[in-house]
N, C-alpha and C positions, 0 to 999 in steps of 0.2 A: 156560251159567256153572255153577260149582260151588255154587251156592246151595242150602242146607238143604232138605229136604222143606217144602212149604208149611205143615203143621201146626205145624211148629218155628218158622218165621219168623211165623206168625200169634200164637203164644204169646209169643215173645220180644221181638218189635220193639215192641210198645206197652209194655213194661216198661222197655226202654232210653229211648224217647221220653219216657215219663211221668217219668223221672229227670232229663231235661233235655239227653240226648244224641242225638246222630244215630246211627241204627243203620246204618252203611255196609254191612254183610252179614254173614251167618251162613254157616259152612261145618260140614258135618258129615259125617266120615269114618267109617262104620260098621266095626266090626271086632270079633269075638268078645272079644279081651281088651285091645287098645289103641285102642279108639274115641276119636274126637276130636270135640268142639263147640267151635268157635271163632267168636267173637263179636267183630267189629271195630265200635269205637265212635269217635265224634269229637265234638268240642265246640268251640264259638266260639274259646275261647283255648288249644285243643289239649287233650291228654290227659295226665294225671298218674297215677302208681301208684294215687293214693289213689280217682281215678275208677274205675279198671279193678276195684279191690276193693269198691267202693261197688256197681258194676253186678253184679259176680260174686256177692256175698252175696244181692242180691235174686233174680238169676236162680236160684241154687242152691236158695233156698227154694221158689220156683214149681216147679222141676223136680222137687224132692223131692215135692212134693204132688200134682202132675199125672201124674208118672211117664210122659213121652212116649216115652221112649227105653228099649228092652229092652237088657238086659245092663250091663257095664261101660264107662264112657267118662270122658275127662279133659275138663273145662271150661276154656278159656282165653278171657279177655277181654283185648283190646289196641287199642291205637291202630293205624290202618292204615298208618302209616309213611309216609315219602316215596314209598315205591314201591306206593301204596295199589292194592288189588285193586278191580276194576269189578265189581259184582254186577247192576246195573240198567242199561237203556237211559237213564235220565235222568241217569246219572253221567256218561256220554259227552257229553251236551248240555252239562253243567255245566263240562266240561274242554275244551270246544272250544278249539283253538289248542295244546294240550298234546300232548305225545308220549307214545304208548303201545305196549306191545308185546302183540300179540294171537297166541294160539295157537287152532288151529283143530281141530275135530273130522276134517274133509276138507279136501284141499287145495282151495284156490282158484289158479288160473293155476299150479299144481305148487308152491304154497307152503303150508306147514302153520303158518309163523309169519311175522308182519308186524309191522314196528316203523315208526311213522310218526306224522305229526300228524293229529289228529281235525279235519277240516274241517268236519263236520256230521253231523245225524242225519236221515234221512228214513224215515218210517214206522218199520219194524222194522229198518233197514240203518243201519250206522254207516259213514260215508265217511273213508277214511285215505288221506293223501298220502304215499308213500314214494318219495322221489326226485322225478321227473316223472310217476310213476304214481299214478293214483288207484284204489283199490279200494272197491268196494261190498261191505260185508261184513254178511251177515244177523247180528242179533244171536244167534239161535238156533244158528249155525254155531261160535260161539265156545266153546272149552273152559275158556279162561282169559284175563284182560285185567288188566294192571298199567300203572300210571303210570310214565313213565320220569322219575327225578329230574332237575332241572335240573343238578345238580353231575355227573351221569354225561354229560350232553348237552355241557356245557361242556369235559369231559375227552377228548370225541370218542368216547366209548363209547355203544354201542347206538343210535345216532342213526338207523341205518338208510339214511343217504345215501353 
């Protein structure tokens, strides 16, 4: 997955959780000029702009003091949205029965992208049912995974069937 380096996760996650939010995941895309640190947060009642501002303010202060990133970067704090990205194996377990789209580093059965229902998690593998086919996908083989929003399924989009 596209999770940020461990030192950034270890620094940021406790701050987000200390403010009372779930740290869904952290993406870091280094670039000499246009680097991006994106933090996805969630809460029991959803996320509002004020929540993002509050977390951004706290994280900015810590990043200024700790200085864990070399060079310039843009900090973004946002809700994961209805097509939430998955960063952890536990998130797949949490959403068993939901539909996800998974991109793979290497093809499995000549497929680099699979969209289907999460039927379970076994050890480090996620079980995905696409049509009548069940795929056992190693978590480490995933480059990206996102939840497919219900409204897209109801309109016939991205269902994978």
